[in-house]
DRENTILUM-617974 format. One record per residue: x, y, z of N, C-alpha, C in turn; residue in one letter. Coordinates in steps of 0.001 Angstrom, whole numbers, plus 524288, in hexadecimal, padded with zeros to 5 digits. Layout:
residues N
XYZXYZXYZa...
END
This chain:
residues 358
B5F820762F6F511B5E9C07BCC6F441B5F8507D336EE8AmB5C50080B56EC91B5CC20823E6E722B6071086E96E68CkB6149088666E1ADB64DC08CB36E081B631C091A86E348iB5DF7092B76E345B5BE40975F6E5DFB5D600976D6EBA6lB5CD2092F16EE46B5E110929E6F3DAB63D2093C66F4DDdB6736091386F1DAB6CD1092116F298B6E4C097BB6F174wB6BFB099E96ED6AB6D4609F456EBD7B6BF40A31F6F03DyB673A0A2AC6F25CB659B0A6546F67EB68740A5296FB99iB692C0A0216FCDBB6BCD09EB9701C2B71670A0BA701E0lB742C0A0426FD6DB79890A2466FD33B79A40A82F6FDDBkB75D00AAD96FB68B75900B0836FC05B74350B1F9701ACrB70BD0AF0370406B6F130AFFE7096DB73C00AFA770D28yB76720AB3070D0AB7AD00AA61710A4B7F830ADC470F37lB806B0AE6970A26B84E10B18970871B84510B743709E1gB7FAC0B97570911B7EDB0BEFB70A56B7F0A0BFDC71037tB7CDA0BC3171332B7D080BCA3718EAB82AB0BC7D71ADEfB85C60B8E5718B8B8B510B89271A38B8E320BD8F718C2tB8D1A0BF977141DB8F9B0C46F71267B8E2D0C8F771604mB893D0C921717ACB87810CD4571B32B8A830CD087205AmB8B400C84B72268B8E560C7B772735B93FB0C96C7265FlB96440C7B472204B9BBE0C8F2720D7B9C870CECF72030vB989C0D17D71E19B99110D72271D45B982D0DA4072247lB94460D8C07255BB92BE0DBFB729C5B95D20DAE372EC0fB97990D61372F88B9A8F0D4F57344BB9FAB0D81873487iBA2BF0D86C7304CBA7610DBD273082BA60A0E1807319CpBA1920E35572F9BB9FEF0E8B1730C4B9EE20E9487369AiB9C320E562738E2B9B330E58573E7CBA0380E573741A1gBA4010E24473FFDBA90D0E204742AFBABDD0E74474249iBABC90E9A073DACBAE6D0EE9D73CD5BAC120F2E374040tBA6E20F3257406EBA4430F71A743A0BA57E0F63F74964vBA5470F14D74B2ABA66E0F01175098BAC130F154751F6nBAFB40F00074E77BB53A0F11274F6DBB6480F6E874FA9lBB3D90F9E774C2FBB4880FF9574C37BB2AE101EF7515EaBAE930FFA07538EBAC731018A7587DBAFCA0FFF575D23eBB2380FB5E75CE2BB4FD0F9367616FBBAED0F9D47611DkBBCFA0FBA275CC0BC2AA0FB8F75BF8BC59B0FEA276027iBC36E10305761F3BC61710631765E5BC6E61032476AF6dBC2D81007376CBBBC3460FD77771A0BC6BF0F8AC770EFkBC6950F65476C56BC9F90F1D276B52BCFAC0F36876BA5iBD1060F7DD76941BD66F0F9CA76968BD7E00FBB176EDClBD4390FE4C7716EBD53C10058776ADBD65F0FBF977A8AeBD3860F7A077A0BBD43F0F33877DA4BD8520EF4B77BC8nBDACD0F0747774ABDEF20ED207751FBDD340E76D774C4eBD8BC0E6B277257BD68E0E174771CDBD9C90DE5476DE5vBDB760D98976F41BDE800D65576B95BDB800D54D7668CpBDE640D4F77623EBDBEF0D44075D22BD8AD0CF4375CECfBDAA10CB0675F4CBD7D20C61075F1DBD28C0C683761E6iBD2570C9C076618BCD710CA9C768E3BC9900CD9E76572eBCB9F0D182762A1BC8460D49C75F29BC6360D13275AB9vBC9AC0CDEB75878BC8160CA7E7542EBC3DE0C6A475600aBC48D0C47075AABBC0AE0C0CA75CCFBBB8A0C38D75DD9tBBBF10C86075FC9BB7330CB74760D4BB40E0CC4775BD6yBB6B90CD8D75790BB3D70CE9D752BCBB1FE0C99A7500DyBB4790C54075137BB24D0C04074F74BAD320BF2A7525AlBAD400C0027577DBA8770BF6875A95BA45E0C368758EBdBA6220C821757CBBA2870CC4475613B9FD50CABB750FCfBA2B00C84174D6CBA0750C69A7486EB9BF60C2C874946tB9CD30BEDB74CA0B98BD0BB0174DB8B94340BD9175093iB956B0C0DB75461B91670C3987576DB8E1C0C716753EAyB90AC0CA047507FB8E150CDA374CEAB8AB30CAB5748FCfB8CC70C678746CFB89DC0C360742F7B85010C0F374572aB857F0BEF574A3BB810A0BC9A74CE6B7CE30C0A674E31nB7E920C55074FA1B7AFD0C96875139B77C20CB8374CABlB7A400CC3074827B77B40CEE3743C7B769F0CB7173F09lB77480C65173F98B76A30C30A73AFEB712A0C35F7388CfB6CD70C3FC73BA1B67B90C46473909B675A0C91B73565pB69BE0CD7673702B69860D22B733CCB6CC60D17772EDCiB717C0CF2D72F6BB74BC0CE2072AD0B71E60CA8372705fB6F5B0C67F72924B6C7B0C2CD725DFB67FD0C58772310lB65180C8A9725DDB60A30CB76723ACB624E0CEFB71F26fB66610D21672006B68260D5B271BF4B6A7D0D2CF7174DlB6D2E0CE7C71855B6F810CB8F71400B6B4A0C91671093sB670C0C715712F6B62CA0C4C570FE8B60070C8F770CB1vB5F1D0CD7C70F0AB5CB60D1CD70C1CB602E0D36B7078CiB653D0D3A07087EB68F40D55F70478B68D50D1C56FFB7wB69B30CCB270099B6A2A0C9526FBFCB64D90C8216F98DfB60A30C82A6FCA5B5B6E0C7616FA6AB59D10CC186F724tB5B400D0C46F8DEB5A2F0D5776F5C7B5D0B0D5426F08EsB61DE0D33E6F0A0B64CD0D2C26EBB8B622A0CEDF6E810kB60270CA8F6EA49B5D4E0C6CF6E703B58760C95F6E497lB55C90CC856E7C5B51140CF1B6E5D0B52680D3256E1A3aB569A0D62B6E27BB581E0DA296DEB3B59BF0D7BB6D986mB5BFE0D3236D9BBB5DA60D06A6D4F1B59450CD176D29BnB54840CDB66D4B1B4FD30CAD76D305B50790C4EC6D362tB54230C3136D693B54E40BD716D735B50510BB026DA2BeB4E330BDE36DDFBB49D00BBC66E0F5B450C0BB3C6DD77iB44240BF1A6DA06B3FCB0BED16D652B405C0BA016D2DFvB45300B8E56D13DB46240B4506CDEEB44FF0AF466D0E7aB46990AF106D5E4B45910AA646D907B3FB00A9736D980fB3CD10AD976DAFEB37370AD016DBEBB34350AC0C6D6DElB36260AE516D292B338B0AD966CD80B342E0A80B6CB75sB382D0A5556CD5AB391409FFA6CB8CB358C09C076CE47sB321509DF46D1A5B2E6B09A7D6D44EB2FD90995C6D9F3gB342809BA06DBD3B35CE09ADE6E146B326409E4B6E4C9vB2FE809C096E8BDB2CB209F1A6EC5BB303A0A2536EFF1sB2DE20A64B6F252B30FF0A9A26F5CCB32F00A6876FA85fB2FB00A2E96FC7BB316309FB4700E8B35E509C1D6FF57yB35B409A186FA8DB3A05096D06F8A2B3EF809A166F7F9rB3E3C09EE66F62AB42AA0A2836F5A6B451C0A3A46FAF3fB41E20A37D6FF15B43C50A4B37045DB46DA0A02C706C0lB465C09B72704C4B48BD096DA70737B4E9D0974C70812rB51CE098C970421B57710992A70523B58D209D457093FpB558E0A148709AEB56700A52C70DCEB55CF0A2A471331yB51CE09F65713BAB50DD09CD7718C8B5511098CA719FAlB57120963B715E6B5B7309299716AFB60380959F718A0iB613E09A1271622B659D09D58717DAB64DB09F4671D67gB60050A0DB71EB6B5EE20A2A37240BB5FBC09E3E727FFaB5E770995E72679B5F4D094E0729F4B65160940E72B01sB684209481726EBB6DEE093E37278FB70180981F72B29iB6E6409CF572A36B70310A15472D72B6E490A0B07330DvB697909ED5733B5B673C09E23738F3B6A5A09A2373C16cB6BC5095BA739A3B6EDD091BB73C58B742F093F273DEAvB76AF096BA73A3FB7BB60992073B7BB7B3709D1D73FDBgB76FD0A03973FBDB762C0A438743BCB75210A1C774913aB726009D5674930B716309AAA74E28B767C098BB75093lB79CF0965D74D60B7EE90948874F56B8219099277514CiB820009D6974E4BB84D60A21F74FD2B82C90A448754FAlB7D980A4C27556AB7B3E0A72075A13B7BD40A3B775EEBaB7B7309E8C75E31B7B8409B03762AFB810109A08764D4mB84F3099E87616AB8A140982576323B8EA309BC4761B6yB8ECD09DD875CFBB93510A0F575B60B93080A68D75D76lB8E7F0A90E75CE0B8DE60AE7775EA3B8EC00AF227648AaB8CE30AB87767EEB8DED0AC2C76D88B93C20AC5D76ED7pB96DB0A90576C52B9C790A91076D48B9EDB0AE2976B6CqB9D190B000766DCB9F0E0B4F7764D1B9D660B9847684BaB989F0B94076A3DB96A80BD5F76DA6B99CE0BDB7772B4sB9B8A0B943774A0B9EC10B93B77960BA3DC0BC267787FkBA69D0BADF7743DBAB800BD8F77310BAA9D0C34E771EAgBA6670C47F76F21BA5230C9E276DB3BA4430CD337728EfBA1200CB3A7763AB9FE50CE3877AF2BA47F0CE8A77EB7nBA7660CA4977F36BABF20CA67782BABAFF60CE5D780E1eBB0F60CE9977BD0BB4980D276779AABB2850D7F877AADfBAD7E0D8BF779B6BAB280DDF577A3EBABB40E00D77FCFkBAA970DCB3783ADBAAC90DE9178914BB0530DE7E78B58yBB3C60DB8A788F3BB9340DB8178AD2BBC4F0E01E788B9qBBB7C0E178783C3BBEBA0E5797814CBBBD80EA8277FE9yBB6D00EA2277EAABB40E0EEAE77C98BB07D0F1547808AlBAEB00EE6F7846BBAB220F0A978850BAD0A0EF7178DC6kBB1F80F08778EAEBB43D0EF60793CBBB16A0F26679815rBB0680EF9279C56BADE00F2147A0C4BA7FD0F1977A0C8gBA5A30F04879C54B9FF60EFC679C24B9E530EA8879E7DeB9A2D0EAA77A188B98470E5E97A415B95750E2687A032qB96910DD667A071B93C10D99979D41B90800D5F17A0A2tB90A60D6D67A5BFB8DC60D3747A953B8AA10D6BB7AD27qB867A0D4707AF15B83670D6E97B32FB86710D66E7B848eB87790DADA7BAD3B8ABD0DAB37BF87B88260DD297C44BtB83E60DFEC7C39AB81580E28C7C807B7C130E00F7C932sB7AFD0DF6E7CE3AB75F90DD4D7D002B74910D83E7CD20dB78100D47D7CD9DB77510CF797CB01B741C0CBD97CE76vB6FB90CA007CC52B6C400C6787CF34B6B630C19A7CBE0yB6C6B0BCFD7CE04B6BFE0B82B7CB08B69990B3C87CE4CrB66840B08A7CBADB64E00AB907CDF9B68C20A7837CC12qB6BB50A51D7CF90B6FEC0A1A17CDF2B6E3E09BE77CDCBiB6A0409A997D07FB67B20955B7D01CB620D095B77D1FCnB5F8F091447D2CAB5A02091557D427B58EE093D67D971dB5CDF093D87DCE8B5BEB095927E24CB5EE009A727E3ECnB62AD09C2A7E0C6B66280A04B7E2B2B66880A4F07DEF0eB66E70A98D7E14CB675C0AE747DE7DB6C0C0B16F7E0A3yB6EB00B4467DD40B73070B7867DF0FB724D0BD1E7DD21iB74CA0C0B27DFF3B74AE0C6317DE7CB79FD0C88C7DFDAyB7BC60CC4B7DCA8B80770CF507DDE3B7FB70D4D17DBC9aB81450D8A47DEC7B809C0DE0E7DD05B84780DF617D8AEsB88EB0DC997D8AFB8CBA0DDA67D492B902D0D8DB7D3B2hB906B0D7137CED2B93D90D2D17CD51B989F0D4FA7CA7CfB9D0E0D28D7CB64BA1D60D3F47C88FBA3DB0CF097C5DFqBA24E0CE267C0F6BA39F0C9417BE47BA97E0C83F7BDD2pBAC880CC607BCF0BB22C0CB927BC2BBB4CC0C9957C11FkBB3570CBCA7C58ABB5C30CA1B7CA7ABB2A30C5C27CD17sBAE380C43D7CA9DBAAD10C01D7CCBABA95A0C1407D269kBA7440C5E27D337BA5AC0C7777D875BA0740CA5A7D833sB9E080CB0F7DCC9B99080CDBD7DD05B98720D05F7E246aB95320D4767E256B94230D73B7E742B8E6C0D6917E8BErB8D6D0D6C77EDEAB88170D6567EFFBB85590D18E7EDB8nB87A50CD177EECAB85B80C8257ECAAB81A20C5B97F056fB7D890C3787EDFDB796F0C0D57F102B77E90BBC57EE55tB77550B79B7F173B75480B2A87EF83B70950B1307F2D7lB6C290B01A7F053B67660AE927F310B65D40A9127F170eB649D0A5CC7F553B630F0A0637F454B5D5409FAB7F5C6hB5A3309DED7F1E2B549D09D0C7F2C0B53600973D7F247fB4F72095987F51CB4D1A0906F7F45CB4749091597F3A1eB4594090A07EEC6B404D092537ED75B40330983E7ED56gB3C8F09A7B7F04FB3C3F0A0357F0AAB3E8E0A24C7F5BDnB40FC09EE37F8CCB43030A07B7FDDDB48E40A1607FDA2eB4AA50A5DA7FFAAB502E0A70880016B526B0A40A804C4lB56670A0BA803BCB58AA09D83807DCB5D8F09FF880A3FkB60F70A219806E4B65740A4F080904B67560A8F28050AfB6A4E0ACB58070AB6C4A0B0F6803CAB71DF0B23180571kB755C0B26D8019FB7AD50B3C0802A0B7BF10B90A80022iB7E110BCA580332B7F8E0C1D180140B85580C2A78023BsB88030C5067FE70B8D9A0C6137FF0DB8ED80CB5F7FCA5aB92580CE327FF38B93ED0D34E7FD27B96E60D2A47F80FaB9A150CE707F7C6B9D360CD7A7F315B9D640C7A97F1DCnB9DCA0C6777ECE2B9E660C10F7EB15BA2D00C0F47E715lBA6160BCF97E764BAA580BC637E38FBAAFC0B6A57E235rBAB810B5967DD1FBAC370B0297DB5DBB2040AEFA7DB19yBB3B80AADF7DDEDBB9340A9397DDE2BB9B10A4BB7DA08iBBBD10A5F87D577BBBCC0A2397D126BBF1E09D6E7D23BeBC38E09E227D4E9BC71A099B87D5D9BC473095747D91BeBC13C097107DCD1BBEB50934D7E052BB8FD092427DEE8dBB6F4095267DB09BB17A094A37D95EBADAD095747DDE0sBAEE0099627E11EBAB6609AB07E57BBAA5E0A0937E576iBA6600A2207E87CBA5120A7A37E911BA6A80A9767EE85yBA9050AE0F7EEC5BAA8A0B0697F3C1BA6CC0B4E07F4F2eBA3EC0B4757F93CBA03C0B87A7FADFBA2580BB2B7FFBDlBA1DA0C04A8000ABA3A60C3318049EB9F160C634806FCtB9F620C6C380C53B9B470C96B80F53B96010C6FD80E09rB95810C22580FCDB910C0BEE180E48B8CFA0BEA0812A3vB880A0BF3781100B83950BE338147EB807F0B9A781234dB7F5F0B5BC81591B7C060B170813D6B77420B13981764kB72AC0B1EB81506B6DCA0B1DE81801B6ACC0ACDF8169ErB69D10A99881A83B66B80A4D1819D1B61400A5E681BE5iB5D6A0A54081883B58120A69D819EFB55A20A22181D0BiB53FD0A340821D7B517F09F578251FB4B9A0A01D82564gB48EE09C538279AB433F09CC5827FFB41B90A0F282BEEkB44AF0A14B83032B43650A51E8342FB47230A9C083428eB4C360A8AE8336CB4FF70ACF983323B54730AB7D82F8AkB57260AF7282DB5B5B6C0AEA282A08B608E0AE0982CECdB64310AB2F82A65B69730AA8282C79B6D3A0AD90828F8sB70800B0D382B50B74140B4298284BB79AE0B2F1829DAiB7CFC0B222825E6B828E0B13B826CBB85A90B562823DBmB89E10B74282642B8D500BB11823AEB92C30B8B682329fB95230B94181E9BB9A800B75481DA1B9D850BB8581AB5mBA2550BC5081C4BBA59F0C01881983BA7100BE1081410rBA7C70B8E4813B5BA9750B6A880EB6BA73B0B12780E3FkBA5A00AFD480975BA38C0AA968087BBA54E0A8CF80317lBA80C0A45B802F1BA97C0A1DF7FDFEBA5AB09D687FD06dBA30C09D8A7F89AB9EFF099A17F7A1B9E5E0989D7F1CBtB9B66094957F097B99FC0935A7EB2AB945A0952C7EA55iB937C0980D7E62AB8E41099EF7E4E7B8C7B097937DFBFlB8760096A07DF1CB856D093B17DA91B84B7096FF7D59CpB88C2099DA7D40DB888109CBE7CF1BB8E0509DC77CD1FfB8E7409E797C7FDB936509FE87C58AB938A0A5D17C4F3eB97A00A8397C6BDB97E60ADE57C6CDB97610B02F7C14EfB9A020ADD37BD7FB9A090AFF67B82DB94AC0AFC97B597dB91460AC477B775B8C290ABBA7B4FDB881C0AF847B728eB89670B23F7BB60B858B0B5A37BDD9B84680BA847BA9ClB88650BCB27B836B87B40C1827B52EB8A0C0C0C57AFBEtB87500BDF07AC5BB896C0BD107A714B89D10C2267A3FDpB8D720C23A7A02FB8DF70C6D979CD9B88DD0C7EA799FAeB87F80CCE3798D6B831C0CE707963BB828B0CBDB790EAsB86FF0CA6778E7AB86C80C81E7893FB87550C22678957yB86D80BFC378DF8B87FC0BA3178E83B84AB0B6D078AEFiB7FA70B83978A30B7C270B4F27870AB7E020B49F78160aB804C0B8D877F64B82270B8E9779FDB86B50B53277921eB897A0B3CB77D50B8E430B0C277CCFB8D790AAE377DA8tB88A70A94D77EC0B87920A3CD77FE2B850E0A13077B32lB86C109C5877A13B84380998B775CDB7EB6097E777778nB7BE909573773E7B764E0946F774D1B75570913E779C4yB784A08D0B77A7CB7792089AD77F16B78FC08C9078412tB7D7A08F3878403B7F3A0921B788A2B7B5F0967078A0EeB79380990478616B759D09D5378714B70A209B63789BDlB6E8409707787F0B69D0094DE78A62B6ACA0936579013nB6F48090FE79122B70A208F8C79685B715E0946A799E0eB73DB09859797ABB74D509D3B79A81B6FAC09FF679BDFfB6C140A03279820B67050A2B87990EB63FE09FE279D55iB641C09AB279D33B6158097AB7A134B63AC098AE7A69BeB68D0098F47A6D5B6B71099F67ABD0B6A1E09F6E7ADD7kB6A350A34D7AA55B69000A8AA7ABE2B63410A9437AD6AeB5FD70A64E7AADCB5A490A67F7AC45B597E0A4827B1D2rB5C480A0457B339B5BD609E387B896B5DDF0A21F7BC97rB61A80A5467BAFEB63F40A91A7BE8FB60CD0AE267BEE6rB5CD60AEA77BBAAB59B30B3657BBBEB5C730B8027B95AgB5FB70B71C7B56DB62970BB597B2E5B5EE00BF3F7B060sB603B0C44A7B0D3B5D1A0C85F7AE65B5E430C9107A8A8gB62240C6257A69BB63AF0C6BB7A11DB619F0C25679DA2nB5DE50BF4F79F96B5BED0BAD279C9EB59F10BC727973FiB57030C0B6796FCB54E70C266791F2B59340C38D78E00nB5D770C5E778FDCB61D40C70A78C5CB641C0C20078A24rB64A20BE0778D66B66CF0B91178B9AB63060B645787E7yB5DF40B6AC7890AB5A160B423785ADB59DF0B6B178048lB5A930BBCB78010B5AB20BE8677B02B5F160BC5B777A6vB63B00BBA277A00B68210B97477720B66EA0B3EC77540vB64920B0C3778B1B635A0AB5177756B5F6D0AB00772DDaB5B470AE1577322B57410ADE176F0FB59470AFF2769D8yB5CD40B3BF76A0CB5EED0B5E37652BB62470B1DF76248kB64730AE2076520B67810AA057628EB64320A71975E90rB5F0A0A6D675F87B5B760A42F75BE4B58CD0A7F975831wB573E0AC7575A23B540D0B000756F2B570A0B26975267sB5C000B3C77533BB5EF70B66274F0DB5FD10B2C874A64iB61790ADD674B21B61ED0AA6574686B5CC00A998743A9pB58660A91D7469BB53530A8567441CB51D20AD0F740CCiB53AC0B1A774256B52680B65F73F5EB548A0B626739CFsB583C0B29D738C7B5A570B21073375B55FC0B0BF72F9BaB525D0AD587312DB4DFF0ABE172DBBB4A530B08072CD2fB48F20B31F7310CB45300B76E730AAB47600BBDA72D58iB4C350BD5C72E5BB4E880C1B172B7CB4F830C03D725C7lB50B10BB43724C5B515C0B98771F59B4C4C0BA1A71C45tB47F60B86A71E94B42E30B8CB71BE0B41790BE8271AE3iB42490C1EA71ED6B411D0C77271E21B447C0C9C5719D4iB49860C872719E1B4D1A0CA9B715FCB4B890C90071074aB4A1A0C41170FBCB48760C23770A8EB43720C4FA708DCvB3FB90C57470C79B3AC10C7F870B32B3B760CDB6709C2aB3F260D05970C64B40190D5E970B62B43100D6BC7064AvB46CD0D35270519B4A8C0D45E700E4B498F0D1636FBD1aB458F0CE216FBA2B45090CAAE6F71BB426D0CD306F262sB40D80D21C6F2D4B3E580D4B46EE60B40F60D9E56ED3EfB40FD0DB546E846B43360E0506E6B5B40110E4D16E907kB42EE0E8EB6EA97B40540ED846ECACB42B20F2576EA20rB3FBC0F66C6EA0AB41F20FB5C6E84DB46260FD086EC29rB4A920FE766EA36B4EEF0FFC26EDA2B52CA0FB496EE1AgB51400F6A06EC1FB54D20F2306EBEAB56500F00E6F13AgB5B2B0EE266F19AB5D0D0EB956F659B5D3D0EF3D6FAFBmB5DE50F44A6F9F0B5E410F8126FE3AB59700F814701A3gB54DB0F7AA6FF30B4FF70F7947022CB4FB20F2AF70590vB51160EE2D7033CB50FA0E9447063CB54B50E96F70ADEnB59630EB89709EFB5D300EBE770E34B5B5A0EFAD7126FlB58DC0F3F8710CFB56DC0F7BF7149FB52A80F53971805aB4F210F24971586B4B110EF8771875B4D8D0EB7D71C11vB51680E8A071A04B54080E49F71D20B56D50E6DB721D5gB59A70EB2B72116B5C7D0ED997256FB58A90EFA272984iB54490F1D2727BFB504E0F3BE72B66B4E1D0EF4572EB7sB4CD70EAEF72C25B4AC90E66B72F02B4EE30E433732BBlB53DB0E43B73106B580D0E24073457B58880E58473951aB58290EAAE738D4B58840EE0B73D6BB53D10ED4A74106fB4F3F0EC6473EC6B4A9E0EB5B74206B4B510E64274505iB4D740E2447426FB4E7D0DD3B744FAB52450DDF774990fB568B0E0CF748A1B5A640E1CF74CC4B57DF0E4E275136iB54A60E8BB74FD8B520C0EBFC753C7B4E9F0E89E75758fB4B540E552754FFB48040E1DF7581BB4B4E0DE4275B89fB4F6C0DC0575947B52BB0D85F75C18B553F0DAF7760DAdB57600DFA276029B5A0D0E25176472B563A0E45276894kB51FA0E6C0766D4B4E460E91076A86B4BBC0E4E776DF0vB49CA0E0C376B7DB47160DCC076E8BB4AF10D989771C2fB4FA90D8BB76FCAB53A50D601772D6B550D0D908777BBgB55DA0DE2977732B571A0E17B77BB2B528A0E1B877F85tB4DC70E1EC77D6CB49220E20F780C1B48D10DD2278426mB49FC0D8A2781D2B49BF0D3B7784C6B4E0F0D371788DEaB52B00D57178799B57160D53C78B3BB56390D8A779003eB536E0DCF778F61B53070E0D379390B4D910E131795FDqB4A2A0DD7F794C0B44E80DD86796FAB42FF0D7E979780sB3DFF0D753798A1B3BAD0D21D79921B39430D04179403tB3A210D31278FD9B38170D18778ABDB3A5A0CC3C7892EfB37240C8D6786ECB38C20C38B785A4B3D540C378781C5sB41C90C11B78325B462F0C0CE77F7AB44D50BDC077A86pB418C0B9AC77B21B40140B68477694B3D210B9CE7728FlB395C0BCDB77463B36620C03B770D6B39EA0C47476E95iB3D340C6BB771E2B409F0CAF47701EB44480C93176BBFaB46810C48A76C57B4A4A0C29B7687FB47960C1027636DvB43140BE8C763DEB40740BC8F75F2DB3CCF0C08275C9EwB3BD60C4F375F26B38400C8CE75CEDB39F60CAB17577CfB3EF60CC1F7569DB407D0CDBC75155B3F7E0C97F74D42pB409D0C48A74E9BB3F9F0C04B74AE9B39CB0BF99749DAnB36930C04974DE6B30EC0BFBC74D2FB2EE30C4087498CiB306C0C8E674AA0B2E9F0CD4C7476EB307C0CCB7741D0vB35850CB8274134B37A70CB0873BEBB35C50C5FF73952fB345E0C21473C63B32180BD5C73A1FB2CCE0BE7E737A6gB29970C18E73A63B24870C32B73832B25680C6707334BvB29330CA06733A3B2A790CD4672F15B2C420C9ED72A83lB2F4C0C5D772B9CB31320C25772777B2CA90BF9C724BCaB28CC0BDD6727C3B24380BB3472575B21320BEF4721F5vB20610C3BF723D5B1D7A0C7AC720CFB20540C8F971BC1vB256C0CA0971C25B28770CB7371783B28E60C6EA713B3lB29580C21F715C2B29B10BD8B7125EB24980BCC770F5BlB20380BD9B711F8B1B210BD1B70F56B1A930C12C70AFFfB1C350C5F970C23B1BDE0CA1B70836B1F980C917703A4rB24510C727704E0B281F0C609700AEB263B0C1986FD35aB23C70BDC16FF81B21B40B9546FC7CB1D960BB2C6F89FkB1A510BEEC6FA56B16380C0ED6F6E4B18970C42D6F275r
END
């Protein structure tokens, strides 16, 4: 690498790091100011608060790193342009694409770091962040689906309960249906179900078992039945934020398991999975846009470049949130929803790069 590459690469990584160092404490301060009353009211131990804000730092950095990167590239590239350093580089015979090379090297470094963060570090931080939030700050709020729970637990069996109680590991109006092909073979109904952890069995009360016959059905009634059922109670109603807390391998296995069960939240989990890849890749797209926007002097100086950059950043966030929510709450493709901002901004990057080159 030549002097030009090292010079720009150091500015790229240094400004991005500075942006994180400056904005993360601001985020912590704003969050603490908002939550301090509940923290004091619930007498949360200091070590718990410190751990929460460590998790918050990782969670916050992973969530907003593309925007921090975008603004940092615009900032230091605008300074290079204002100091006529870019004009000097290009006047020395360096092509615009050659000038862009250290930026892409920096984006590659950031992308690798962001992938490691998104795949393994952020999920662990998200787990601590959410557990603290629902334990101390949002007490009483449900994090699991508990009403009218319907699941396919294997290839042949389906269960339903009108109400699940995860803490007591019990359920009301429980039904298990066993199919072979498209034919219902038997059905078990119980007024109540309770999981006995010590014995790893389920206790059913007021049980009806209907065995479907070719000519007539056979019905049995039992006041109580202790049995083994082919499902884990804790896996039936996962927390709403469960996908955020699983690393890449665990998340793929979890999605496959939920797909077999016919979960209605598959799109939500797929959005999380696809974002693990799309957000790091956005480092390249946003870097190219930032360089194209900020590499030339403008009337109004750096303020104009920053205004344009902030506007584009808000549009990126808007697309990301709107299409992500649309995919989670409808049949809209999660893959298209997650990658749509990158596709739109990728086209914009090509257009702006062509214009900047000219």
